[in-house]
GULUMSE-845277 format. One record per residue (C-alpha): chain; x, y, z; residue number from 1. Coordinates in Angstrom, 1 decimal. Layout:
N
 chain     px     py     pz   n
     A      X      Y      Z NUM
...
//
This chain:
359
 chain     px     py     pz   n
     A   22.3  -56.4   96.3   1
     A   19.3  -57.9   98.5   2
     A   17.5  -60.4   96.5   3
     A   14.7  -58.0   97.3   4
     A   16.4  -55.0   95.9   5
     A   17.7  -57.0   92.6   6
     A   13.7  -58.3   91.8   7
     A   12.7  -54.7   91.6   8
     A   15.4  -53.3   89.8   9
     A   15.8  -56.3   87.1  10
     A   11.2  -55.9   86.9  11
     A   11.0  -52.7   88.1  12
     A    6.8  -52.6   87.1  13
     A    6.7  -56.1   88.9  14
     A    7.9  -56.1   92.2  15
     A    7.5  -54.8   95.7  16
     A   10.4  -53.7   98.5  17
     A   13.2  -51.9   97.4  18
     A   15.2  -49.4  100.3  19
     A   17.8  -47.7  100.6  20
     A   17.8  -45.8   97.5  21
     A   19.3  -42.0   98.2  22
     A   19.8  -40.0   95.8  23
     A   23.6  -39.0   93.5  24
     A   25.1  -36.7   92.1  25
     A   24.5  -36.5   88.7  26
     A   28.0  -37.5   86.6  27
     A   28.6  -36.9   83.1  28
     A   26.9  -35.1   80.8  29
     A   25.1  -32.1   81.7  30
     A   21.7  -30.9   81.4  31
     A   20.9  -27.6   79.7  32
     A   18.7  -26.0   82.2  33
     A   16.0  -25.1   78.9  34
     A   14.0  -27.1   77.2  35
     A   15.2  -27.8   73.4  36
     A   11.2  -27.8   72.4  37
     A    8.2  -27.0   74.0  38
     A    5.4  -30.0   73.0  39
     A    1.6  -29.5   72.7  40
     A    0.0  -32.8   74.0  41
     A   -3.2  -34.8   73.0  42
     A   -4.5  -37.9   74.1  43
     A   -5.2  -40.0   71.3  44
     A   -6.3  -43.0   72.7  45
     A   -7.3  -43.8   76.8  46
     A   -9.0  -46.8   78.9  47
     A   -5.5  -48.8   78.2  48
     A   -5.3  -51.3   80.5  49
     A   -1.6  -51.2   81.9  50
     A   -0.4  -50.4   78.4  51
     A    3.8  -50.5   77.9  52
     A    5.2  -50.0   74.6  53
     A    3.9  -48.1   71.5  54
     A    4.9  -48.8   67.8  55
     A    4.4  -46.7   64.7  56
     A    4.2  -49.1   61.9  57
     A    5.7  -48.4   58.5  58
     A    1.6  -48.2   57.4  59
     A    1.2  -45.1   59.4  60
     A   -0.9  -47.0   62.0  61
     A    0.1  -47.3   65.9  62
     A    0.0  -49.8   68.1  63
     A    0.3  -50.0   72.0  64
     A    1.1  -53.4   73.9  65
     A   -1.3  -53.8   76.8  66
     A   -0.6  -56.3   79.4  67
     A   -4.2  -56.4   80.4  68
     A   -5.4  -56.4   84.1  69
     A   -4.8  -59.6   85.1  70
     A   -7.1  -62.8   85.5  71
     A  -11.6  -62.2   86.1  72
     A  -10.9  -62.9   90.0  73
     A   -7.6  -60.8   91.4  74
     A   -5.4  -62.9   93.9  75
     A   -5.2  -60.7   97.0  76
     A   -2.2  -63.1   99.2  77
     A    0.9  -60.7   99.4  78
     A    3.6  -62.0   97.3  79
     A    1.6  -64.9   95.3  80
     A    0.8  -64.6   92.0  81
     A   -2.0  -65.6   89.0  82
     A   -2.9  -65.1   85.8  83
     A   -5.6  -64.2   83.4  84
     A   -6.0  -63.0   80.0  85
     A   -7.1  -59.8   79.6  86
     A   -3.9  -58.9   77.6  87
     A   -4.6  -57.0   74.7  88
     A   -3.3  -55.0   71.0  89
     A   -4.8  -52.1   70.4  90
     A   -4.3  -50.2   66.9  91
     A   -5.0  -46.7   66.0  92
     A   -5.7  -45.6   62.4  93
     A   -6.8  -42.5   62.0  94
     A  -10.2  -42.0   63.3  95
     A  -10.3  -45.7   63.6  96
     A   -8.9  -47.3   67.0  97
     A   -9.5  -50.4   69.6  98
     A   -8.0  -53.5   70.0  99
     A   -7.2  -55.7   67.4 100
     A   -6.2  -58.5   69.3 101
     A   -7.3  -59.7   73.3 102
     A   -6.6  -62.3   75.5 103
     A   -3.3  -63.0   75.4 104
     A   -1.5  -63.9   79.1 105
     A   -1.6  -61.1   81.9 106
     A   -0.2  -62.2   85.0 107
     A   -0.9  -60.2   88.7 108
     A    1.8  -60.0   91.4 109
     A    0.7  -59.2   94.6 110
     A    3.2  -57.1   96.3 111
     A    3.6  -57.3  100.5 112
     A    2.1  -54.0  100.9 113
     A   -1.3  -55.9   99.3 114
     A   -0.9  -53.7   96.0 115
     A   -0.9  -55.6   92.7 116
     A    1.4  -55.1   89.6 117
     A    0.9  -56.8   85.9 118
     A    3.1  -58.5   83.8 119
     A    2.6  -59.3   80.1 120
     A    2.5  -57.9   76.5 121
     A    5.5  -55.5   76.2 122
     A    6.2  -54.6   73.2 123
     A    4.5  -55.3   69.7 124
     A    5.1  -55.0   66.0 125
     A    2.8  -56.0   63.1 126
     A    4.5  -58.8   60.7 127
     A    1.9  -59.1   58.2 128
     A   -0.5  -61.7   57.2 129
     A   -3.0  -59.7   60.8 130
     A   -0.1  -61.2   62.7 131
     A    1.9  -59.5   65.7 132
     A    5.2  -60.2   67.0 133
     A    5.2  -59.7   70.7 134
     A    7.9  -59.5   73.4 135
     A    6.5  -61.0   77.2 136
     A    7.8  -59.3   80.5 137
     A    7.3  -62.0   83.1 138
     A    9.0  -61.0   86.3 139
     A    9.8  -64.3   87.2 140
     A   11.7  -67.9   85.8 141
     A   10.9  -70.6   84.3 142
     A    9.6  -72.5   87.7 143
     A    7.5  -69.6   88.4 144
     A    5.8  -69.4   84.5 145
     A    5.2  -72.9   84.8 146
     A    3.3  -73.1   88.1 147
     A    1.0  -71.0   86.3 148
     A   -0.4  -73.4   84.0 149
     A   -0.1  -73.9   80.1 150
     A   -1.7  -70.6   79.5 151
     A    1.7  -68.5   80.8 152
     A    3.6  -70.2   78.3 153
     A    4.3  -66.8   76.4 154
     A    5.1  -64.8   79.1 155
     A    8.9  -64.3   79.5 156
     A    9.1  -64.9   75.5 157
     A    9.7  -63.7   72.1 158
     A    6.6  -65.1   70.8 159
     A    4.1  -64.0   67.6 160
     A    0.5  -63.4   69.7 161
     A   -1.8  -66.5   69.8 162
     A    0.7  -67.9   68.1 163
     A    4.0  -69.8   68.0 164
     A    7.2  -68.9   69.8 165
     A    9.7  -67.8   68.7 166
     A   12.5  -67.7   71.0 167
     A   12.4  -68.5   75.2 168
     A   14.3  -65.7   77.0 169
     A   13.0  -66.9   80.3 170
     A   14.5  -70.4   79.6 171
     A   17.5  -69.1   78.9 172
     A   18.0  -66.9   82.1 173
     A   17.0  -70.0   84.1 174
     A   19.2  -71.9   82.6 175
     A   22.1  -69.5   82.0 176
     A   22.3  -67.0   84.1 177
     A   24.2  -64.6   82.2 178
     A   24.8  -62.1   84.9 179
     A   25.5  -64.5   87.8 180
     A   23.4  -62.9   89.5 181
     A   19.7  -63.7   90.9 182
     A   18.2  -65.7   88.3 183
     A   15.4  -64.0   87.4 184
     A   13.9  -62.7   83.8 185
     A   11.7  -59.8   82.5 186
     A   12.3  -59.0   78.4 187
     A   11.2  -55.4   77.4 188
     A   12.7  -54.5   73.6 189
     A   13.6  -55.9   71.0 190
     A   15.0  -55.3   67.4 191
     A   15.0  -57.6   64.2 192
     A   18.8  -58.1   62.9 193
     A   18.2  -60.0   59.4 194
     A   16.2  -62.9   60.8 195
     A   17.3  -62.6   64.1 196
     A   15.7  -60.5   67.3 197
     A   17.5  -58.4   69.4 198
     A   16.0  -58.3   73.1 199
     A   16.7  -56.8   75.8 200
     A   15.9  -59.0   79.8 201
     A   15.7  -56.4   81.9 202
     A   15.6  -58.9   84.9 203
     A   18.4  -60.7   83.3 204
     A   21.0  -57.7   83.1 205
     A   21.7  -58.6   79.1 206
     A   21.0  -58.6   75.7 207
     A   19.4  -62.0   74.1 208
     A   19.9  -62.9   70.3 209
     A   17.1  -65.1   69.0 210
     A   17.6  -67.0   65.8 211
     A   15.4  -67.7   63.2 212
     A   15.1  -71.5   64.7 213
     A   14.5  -70.1   67.8 214
     A   18.0  -70.7   69.7 215
     A   18.7  -68.0   72.7 216
     A   21.8  -66.5   73.0 217
     A   23.8  -64.3   74.7 218
     A   25.1  -61.4   72.9 219
     A   26.6  -59.5   76.4 220
     A   26.0  -59.1   79.9 221
     A   25.7  -56.0   81.3 222
     A   27.6  -54.6   83.9 223
     A   26.4  -53.0   87.7 224
     A   26.6  -49.7   87.8 225
     A   28.5  -49.7   91.0 226
     A   25.7  -51.0   93.8 227
     A   23.0  -51.1   90.7 228
     A   22.3  -53.6   89.0 229
     A   22.2  -52.4   85.4 230
     A   18.3  -53.1   84.1 231
     A   18.6  -53.2   80.1 232
     A   15.6  -51.4   78.8 233
     A   15.1  -49.6   75.4 234
     A   16.8  -50.9   72.4 235
     A   17.1  -48.7   68.4 236
     A   19.4  -48.6   65.7 237
     A   20.7  -45.5   65.2 238
     A   21.4  -43.2   62.3 239
     A   25.1  -44.5   62.1 240
     A   24.1  -48.0   61.9 241
     A   25.4  -48.9   65.4 242
     A   22.8  -50.1   68.0 243
     A   22.0  -48.1   71.2 244
     A   20.6  -49.1   74.1 245
     A   19.2  -48.2   77.9 246
     A   19.6  -48.8   80.8 247
     A   17.8  -47.8   84.6 248
     A   20.5  -48.6   86.8 249
     A   18.6  -49.2   90.0 250
     A   16.5  -45.9   89.2 251
     A   19.7  -44.2   90.9 252
     A   19.3  -40.7   90.5 253
     A   21.4  -39.7   87.0 254
     A   23.3  -42.8   86.6 255
     A   21.4  -44.0   83.7 256
     A   23.3  -44.7   80.6 257
     A   23.2  -45.5   77.1 258
     A   25.2  -48.0   75.3 259
     A   26.3  -48.0   71.8 260
     A   27.4  -51.5   70.4 261
     A   28.4  -52.8   66.8 262
     A   28.2  -56.0   66.9 263
     A   31.9  -58.1   66.7 264
     A   32.9  -55.0   69.6 265
     A   32.3  -54.8   72.9 266
     A   29.5  -52.5   74.0 267
     A   30.5  -48.7   75.2 268
     A   28.8  -46.6   77.2 269
     A   27.7  -43.5   74.9 270
     A   26.6  -41.1   77.5 271
     A   25.2  -40.9   81.0 272
     A   23.7  -38.4   83.7 273
     A   20.2  -40.1   82.8 274
     A   17.9  -41.2   85.5 275
     A   14.9  -44.1   84.9 276
     A   15.3  -44.7   80.9 277
     A   12.6  -46.8   80.1 278
     A   12.5  -46.2   76.4 279
     A   14.5  -45.0   73.5 280
     A   13.6  -43.4   69.5 281
     A   15.3  -41.8   67.1 282
     A   14.3  -38.5   65.4 283
     A   14.3  -37.8   61.9 284
     A   17.6  -35.9   62.2 285
     A   19.1  -39.1   63.4 286
     A   19.3  -37.7   67.3 287
     A   18.1  -39.8   69.7 288
     A   14.8  -39.7   72.4 289
     A   15.1  -41.2   75.7 290
     A   12.3  -41.5   78.0 291
     A   12.5  -41.6   81.9 292
     A    9.9  -43.8   83.4 293
     A   10.5  -42.3   87.2 294
     A   12.9  -39.2   87.6 295
     A   12.8  -39.7   91.3 296
     A   14.8  -42.3   93.3 297
     A   12.5  -44.3   95.3 298
     A    9.4  -46.1   94.8 299
     A    6.9  -44.1   97.7 300
     A    8.2  -40.9   95.3 301
     A    9.6  -41.6   91.7 302
     A    8.6  -38.0   90.7 303
     A    7.1  -37.6   87.6 304
     A    8.2  -38.9   83.6 305
     A   10.6  -37.4   81.2 306
     A   11.8  -36.9   77.7 307
     A   14.9  -36.6   76.8 308
     A   16.9  -34.9   73.7 309
     A   20.3  -36.8   73.0 310
     A   22.8  -35.8   70.5 311
     A   24.0  -38.0   68.4 312
     A   27.7  -37.1   68.3 313
     A   28.5  -36.0   71.6 314
     A   26.0  -37.3   73.5 315
     A   24.7  -33.8   75.6 316
     A   21.5  -34.0   77.1 317
     A   18.7  -31.4   76.8 318
     A   15.0  -31.7   78.0 319
     A   12.5  -31.7   75.9 320
     A    9.0  -30.6   77.7 321
     A    6.3  -32.9   77.4 322
     A    3.4  -30.3   77.6 323
     A    1.9  -32.3   80.0 324
     A    2.6  -34.1   83.2 325
     A    3.9  -37.5   82.4 326
     A    2.8  -40.4   84.4 327
     A    5.0  -43.2   85.2 328
     A    5.4  -43.3   80.6 329
     A    6.9  -46.7   79.4 330
     A    6.5  -46.9   76.1 331
     A    7.5  -44.1   73.4 332
     A    7.7  -43.8   69.2 333
     A    8.3  -40.8   66.8 334
     A    6.7  -40.4   63.4 335
     A    8.7  -39.8   60.5 336
     A    7.1  -35.8   61.0 337
     A    8.7  -36.0   64.4 338
     A    5.8  -36.2   66.6 339
     A    6.5  -38.2   70.0 340
     A    3.5  -40.6   71.1 341
     A    4.2  -42.0   74.6 342
     A    2.2  -44.3   76.7 343
     A    1.3  -43.0   80.1 344
     A   -0.6  -43.6   83.2 345
     A    0.8  -46.8   82.4 346
     A    0.5  -48.8   86.1 347
     A   -3.4  -48.9   86.1 348
     A   -6.3  -50.2   83.3 349
     A   -6.7  -45.9   83.4 350
     A   -3.3  -46.0   81.0 351
     A   -3.4  -43.7   78.1 352
     A   -1.8  -43.1   74.6 353
     A   -0.4  -39.4   74.4 354
     A    1.2  -37.1   71.3 355
     A    3.3  -35.0   71.8 356
     A    3.7  -32.1   69.0 357
     A    7.0  -30.8   69.0 358
     A    7.5  -27.1   67.9 359
//
């Protein structure tokens, strides 16, 4: 795969060029023709700046990581990058909503056509005492990050917002390059495992473990799917205690996979037949829901987003009607009552948080 295509596949929210993506037959599980559920969609928050993941907390509050809008004065030269501090953490609790943390690093990347995309806060969890743990995307290397100055240091890491860096995923990718392909890091999602954290690196094609001392090690590198990079994204702990990890497989139609992994064993493909899966969540009944960032197979025509129910036993796929058009959604979580929360219009400063009440 060419450098340009690898860069797009591994850093799908923050790159410029891809060519030659063609529709392919959908392998694996078949998708039912009719939607499993119909949902009523409500906009919970709007005007979000490049929102990424959404996370429901134990107190019922909802957090959204906003990557921000880059610097106050945008860079414009194709291929250039520039840094601002417009990233935020947005919180909804009942009727109260607003940003609880602002001023987080926000990197603007200018595409070859002059348009831009943003890297920054990608996922957030509350850790207590007004402290938030953030997974930061990067779409770059430790060297390209350093060129932006010390303020860019949290990018490509797992860190406390405006605090300590817990693990430097970009430095690990730059020094180890576990998949042996292009050196590029773009951390996506994390889960806590005891005192450790497991983190997917979409550009590194890896699942990484961050220890309490900041040590980063590779759990495994995901294999290519034919000629497509794996591009791992969402990770959740299933009802059976195993971890389920989605991969985008280059947003090739029907090639997206869900992996099942138990520590101490090799990961196995649980199901396939999806397209562009960017996040996963577990329903109260233990079944999985996958969020597709796009269902088309070209950058110029990405198609709409989608939600898919995944049977926890068989891996069978069934569409879920979102009750509205999903436009480049990136974040997914499910409340204890079964309501689905999704971030929508996420490559803009007019992002939304949607609640989908499934009947």
